[in-house]
N, C-alpha and C positions, 0 to 999 in steps of 0.2 A: 504494500500500500504506500503510495507516495506521501511525502511529508506535506502537510498543508501549512499555511501561514500560522494558523492557530496552534498547531503542534510545535512549531519553531518558537513561538512566543510564550506558550503556556496558556493555561486556562484562567479562570476567574481569580484563583488564589495568587497566581504569578502576577496578574495585572494589579491586584490589590497591593501586593508587596512593592511593585514598581511605583504605584501612586504614593505609598508611604515614603519610599526612598526619595522621591522628588519633592516632598513636602518640607520646606525649610523648618517648620515647627518640629518635625520629627528629628531633624538634626539637633535642634535645641534640647529636645527631650533626651537624646542620647548624651549630649553634653552634661546636662544636669544629672542624669542617671550615673554617668561616670564619676561625677563629683560626690554624689550622695552615697552611692553603693561602694565605690572603690577608693574614695578619697583622692581621685585623680585631679591634677592641677591643669584643668582645661578651661579655656574661655568659651563663652557662648560664641557659636559660629565655627567651632572647631570641626565638628562632624559634617562632612559634605555628602552628596548623593552616593558617591562610591563607597565611602565609609559605612553609610547606612545599608547599602547593598551587601557589603561584606559582613556586617554585623547580623543582618537578617539571615543570610545564608548559614553563618556559623550557628546561630541560635536554633535554626530549623534543621540543622544537620544535613544540608544539601550543598552542592557546589554551584548550582544555578537556580535562580528563582523559578524557572519553569518546572523544576523537579518537585516543587512544593505540592502541585496539584496531584501528583502520583503517590503521595505519602500521607496517610491519615494523621500520623504523628506531626509531620511538618505543618499540615493545615491547622491542626489544633494549636500548635505553638504560635503560628502566625496570628490566629484568632486571639490568643492570649495577649500577644504583643499589641495588636490593634486595640483591644479592649483597654489595656493599661495605658496606652498612649491617649486614647479618647478620654479616659478618666483624668489623666494628668492635664490635658487641655482644659477640661471642665473646671478642675481645681485652679488652674492658672488664671482662667478668666474670672472665676469667682474671687480669687485673691486680688486681682487687678481692680475689680469693681465692688467687691464686698468687704475687703480688708481682712481676709483670712490670714492666719499666722504662717510663718515660714515653713512649718512642717507640711502644710497643705500644698506648697508649691514644688516640693521635690518628688521625683518619681518614686513609686513604692517598690519597684524591683529593678 
């Protein structure tokens, strides 16, 4: 069976991973996560799209984002990453507009 464009690019999970990687806020999430979880000395804006891609691939245990669709474990991991990122964005917005304390601005994992 010949490769189709969809097989080369991956399915919905691979596309979702690509969208995350291109989101500048996801890079900021990774910056803050590195500081809060690992004590890394990184400034906001350190993680770029390629760093995000590499991080997601490592976290999901794949070499390419398109492999995520073929692995139930990788899809579940990506879903967890996406959920945590969404929760972080919500807390960050709340902190900006509602005055939450610093604990609420840092990534939980």
